[in-house]
VEXGUKE-160023 format. One line per 10 residues: number of its first residue (from 1); their letters; for each residue x, y, z of C-alpha. Coordinates in Angstrom, 3 decimals, padded with zeros to 6 digits. Each point is the difference from the previous one (the first is absolute). Last residue first. Example, Ala and Ser with C-alpha at 12.3 -4.5 7.8 and 13.67 -1.06 7.14 Angstrom:
BEGIN
2 = SA = 013.670:-001.060:007.140 | -001.370:-003.440:000.660
END
This chain:
BEGIN
258 = VRKAELLRSF = 222.504:-111.666:094.804 | -001.213:-001.425:-003.465 | -003.345:000.212:-001.039 | -003.180:-002.549:000.613 | -003.816:000.201:-001.881 | -001.624:-002.609:001.664 | -003.584:-001.544:-001.455 | -002.039:-002.333:001.867 | -002.275:-002.080:-002.407 | -002.960:-001.585:-000.099
248 = YFNTATMEER = -002.263:-001.271:-002.818 | -003.159:-002.019:-000.713 | -003.247:002.050:001.911 | 002.701:003.190:-000.302 | 002.875:000.652:002.321 | 002.874:002.783:-001.003 | 002.104:001.087:003.028 | 002.262:002.909:-000.220 | 003.696:001.161:001.046 | 002.521:002.875:000.183
238 = AVEFGAQKLA = 003.002:000.577:001.782 | 001.442:-003.263:000.815 | 003.357:-000.221:001.010 | 002.885:-001.330:-001.620 | 003.445:-001.366:000.614 | -000.086:-003.352:-000.929 | -000.739:-000.834:003.991 | -003.138:002.184:-000.285 | -001.103:-001.468:-003.161 | 000.145:-003.411:001.253
228 = ARVIEEEHLY = -001.253:001.343:003.215 | -003.316:001.285:-001.509 | -000.679:-003.397:-001.975 | 000.166:-001.596:003.561 | -002.307:002.241:001.308 | -002.286:-000.335:-002.801 | -000.535:-003.789:000.499 | -000.233:-001.671:-003.639 | -002.448:-002.244:-001.273 | 000.946:-002.467:-002.953
218 = ARTTKSPGPF = -002.217:-001.734:-002.737 | 001.240:-002.876:-001.852 | -000.422:-000.529:-003.656 | -002.255:-002.494:-002.042 | -003.296:000.199:001.815 | -002.747:-000.405:-003.454 | -001.432:-003.008:001.938 | -000.825:001.792:003.093 | 001.290:-001.120:003.137 | -002.779:-000.055:002.936
208 = FEGIKKLAVY = 001.861:-001.377:002.995 | 002.602:002.847:-000.497 | -002.471:002.840:-000.189 | -000.517:-000.444:003.220 | 003.118:000.784:001.153 | 000.402:002.778:-002.279 | -002.957:001.168:002.007 | 001.585:-000.225:003.075 | 003.303:001.763:-001.241 | -002.519:002.693:-001.412
198 = YWTKPAFSII = -001.075:000.925:003.279 | 003.261:-000.418:002.226 | 001.878:002.300:-002.434 | 002.442:-000.551:-002.390 | -000.038:002.922:-002.384 | -000.060:-000.842:-003.823 | 002.674:001.948:-001.475 | 001.361:002.965:-001.865 | 003.602:001.612:-000.281 | 001.305:003.751:-000.707
188 = VRDTALSCLH = 003.290:-000.065:000.627 | 002.468:003.778:-000.153 | 002.816:001.909:-000.651 | 003.108:-002.011:-001.015 | -002.107:-003.147:-000.584 | 001.722:-003.536:-000.913 | 001.121:-000.704:002.897 | -003.565:000.664:001.263 | -001.753:-002.716:-002.251 | 002.671:-002.671:001.437
178 = GVMQSMKDTP = -001.055:000.663:003.617 | -003.499:-000.247:-000.617 | 000.179:-003.149:-001.567 | 002.698:-001.142:002.863 | -002.953:000.875:002.533 | -003.026:-001.475:-002.076 | 002.019:-003.621:-000.131 | -000.837:-001.729:003.165 | -003.593:001.236:-000.942 | -000.378:-001.667:-003.669
168 = YHIAVDVCTV = 000.031:002.157:-002.417 | -002.807:-000.132:-002.736 | -002.030:002.189:001.636 | 002.551:002.999:000.296 | -000.055:000.472:-004.133 | -003.691:002.259:000.093 | 002.501:003.022:-000.365 | 004.083:000.269:000.185 | 001.140:003.650:-000.896 | 003.328:000.632:000.415
158 = TDYKGTVSEL = 001.116:004.226:-000.357 | 002.937:001.882:-000.802 | 001.813:-003.402:-001.285 | 003.103:-001.905:000.312 | 000.792:-003.054:-002.024 | -000.838:-003.692:000.598 | -002.903:-002.238:-000.635 | 000.716:-003.668:000.403 | -002.000:-000.602:003.507 | -003.079:001.600:-002.017
148 = DSTYFKAGKI = -000.385:-002.206:-002.476 | 000.823:000.930:-003.471 | -001.731:000.783:-003.278 | 000.425:003.422:-001.308 | -001.603:002.884:-001.088 | 001.488:003.506:-000.424 | -001.559:003.246:-000.032 | 000.427:003.438:-001.027 | -000.919:-000.336:-003.629 | -003.667:000.252:000.483
138 = GLETARRAAE = -002.399:000.058:-003.146 | -003.093:-001.162:001.578 | 000.101:-003.678:-002.234 | 003.506:-000.407:001.172 | -000.793:000.286:003.554 | -002.946:-002.171:-000.586 | 002.820:-002.506:-001.885 | 002.334:000.224:002.967 | -002.168:-000.772:002.688 | -001.250:-003.095:-002.216
128 = SAMSDSIDSA = 003.451:-000.990:-000.239 | 000.690:-000.205:004.112 | -003.493:-001.611:000.712 | 000.588:-002.710:-002.501 | 003.926:-000.734:001.005 | -001.344:000.022:003.572 | 002.186:000.632:002.861 | -000.482:003.566:-001.088 | 002.477:002.835:-000.094 | -000.146:003.843:-000.392
118 = SIKAGMQALP = 002.760:002.693:-000.822 | -002.066:003.197:-000.669 | 002.037:003.640:-000.259 | -002.999:002.198:001.056 | -001.794:002.775:-001.629 | -003.446:-000.004:001.039 | -000.865:-002.688:-002.922 | 002.666:-002.134:001.328 | -001.793:-000.275:003.257 | -003.416:-000.592:-001.541
108 = IALSGVGCGC = 002.002:-003.046:-001.586 | 001.554:-001.336:002.915 | -002.909:-000.181:002.311 | -002.680:-002.382:-001.992 | 003.033:-001.552:-001.916 | -001.232:-003.395:-001.293 | 001.204:-001.521:003.250 | 003.251:002.497:001.334 | 000.651:-002.664:002.425 | 003.257:002.704:000.758
98 = DCVTKGKIDG = -000.437:003.188:-001.150 | 003.239:002.256:000.367 | -000.491:003.686:-000.034 | 002.891:002.297:-001.460 | -001.002:003.992:-000.034 | 000.010:002.002:-002.663 | -003.278:001.097:000.414 | -000.805:-000.975:003.513 | -000.089:003.167:002.138 | -003.823:001.244:000.195
88 = DAQVWNLIKQ = -000.026:-001.619:003.718 | -003.785:000.106:-000.425 | 000.309:-001.579:-003.623 | 001.664:-002.983:001.996 | -001.853:-000.336:002.920 | -003.205:-000.033:-002.282 | 001.490:-002.395:-002.473 | 000.524:-002.488:002.904 | -003.814:000.592:001.181 | -001.154:-000.423:-003.466
78 = ITQDHGTRID = 001.587:-003.548:-000.458 | -001.409:-001.118:003.362 | -002.908:000.922:-001.356 | -000.023:-001.890:-003.343 | 000.852:-002.594:002.244 | -003.474:000.039:001.639 | -001.739:000.502:-003.215 | 001.210:-002.433:-001.918 | -000.890:-002.559:003.551 | -003.443:001.189:-000.709
68 = LQVSNVDDSE = -000.174:-000.671:-003.503 | 001.419:-003.200:000.798 | -002.617:-001.017:002.099 | -002.580:001.396:-002.120 | 000.787:-001.754:-002.999 | 002.325:000.711:-002.497 | 000.020:000.777:-003.736 | -001.086:003.604:-000.579 | 004.100:000.061:-000.276 | 001.613:003.686:001.138
58 = SYIKNWRNFG = 003.341:-001.696:001.437 | 001.105:-001.803:003.351 | -002.413:-002.400:000.002 | -000.156:-001.292:-003.460 | 004.051:-000.237:000.279 | -000.429:-001.835:003.465 | -002.254:-002.781:-001.735 | 001.900:-000.442:-003.086 | 003.285:000.281:002.153 | -001.073:-002.505:002.276
48 = ETNFYERVET = -000.721:-002.657:-002.208 | 003.473:-000.325:-001.709 | 003.498:002.192:000.669 | -001.746:001.242:003.494 | -000.679:-003.318:001.228 | 003.247:-001.404:-001.114 | 002.039:002.705:001.373 | -002.105:-000.078:003.579 | 000.022:-003.733:000.596 | 004.297:000.133:-001.082
38 = KDDVSSSLSV = 000.474:002.330:002.574 | -002.238:-001.557:002.656 | 002.073:-003.033:-000.482 | -002.558:-003.193:001.163 | 001.508:-002.835:002.132 | 002.191:002.299:002.011 | 002.968:001.820:000.442 | -001.387:002.819:-001.141 | 001.210:002.633:-002.895 | -001.045:003.594:-000.113
28 = AVHPSSTTPV = -002.952:001.862:-001.564 | -001.169:003.285:-002.326 | -003.048:-000.180:-001.683 | -002.746:002.819:000.594 | -001.490:001.594:-000.488 | 001.020:003.122:000.395 | -000.601:-000.126:000.221 | -001.809:-003.505:002.712 | -004.188:-004.204:002.838 | -001.165:001.735:002.135
18 = FASSGAFLLS = 002.634:001.987:-001.192 | 000.079:-000.712:-003.926 | 002.007:-003.130:-001.232 | -003.438:-002.017:000.247 | 000.513:-003.575:-000.026 | -003.678:-000.652:001.246 | 000.919:-000.969:003.671 | 000.593:003.410:001.165 | -002.735:002.110:-001.755 | -002.585:-002.389:000.465
8 = LIALSYKM = 000.253:000.165:003.593 | 000.458:003.870:-000.120 | -003.741:000.284:-001.669 | -001.509:-002.683:002.407 | 001.206:002.291:002.799 | -001.318:003.386:-001.560 | -003.755:-001.965:-001.020 | 000.265:-001.061:003.493
END
């Protein structure tokens, strides 16, 4: 029950992590509904959401037990990606596009490993904080700017999108994955909240108890659809991981162009 309640609280507390995400957060697409997801996400992460998640994605002691658990889960996802990169041993000098970079949790360590970073976030507050942290660490091989995912252009060796898909409605997920793949010459690394009968049931229950802090909608995604979108774009899953703590869950895929 503790685990169930944890997931419910994350799904409906306006969080960007993956029970909410690295990630993390923070790009969405427009919907022809009464409320625009993209506007919701941009406004949230430029105001209240920035203050909340900036503390979570830091070493601040000013966090509660739930936020600390989310930080742990997000850090585990980031570390798994870094472990893959370190195992390959060839990131130095390679170009990396980090879409929905948040405060730079992934982009900054990749830059420290020698990658050439182009990182964006729909939230100007998030992108600016990432740039500030990079400057504070003396990092020069990284560019941080404000943009929604659809507007990102260029070609990069690796494209990453961590703790972002939570903001994408199901009918837009394949399109989003396809766009990420169009930017990558070698590989795409993406994480998402998996849609299973268990998480769907929790989500439905949680809809009856919308908390006052709920500010963005959370979307779960079927892994088969994500894999199919990657395959259609000419990519094949090479490595995969799953991160699950009490308050965070995230499916992580690395797909390479074939």
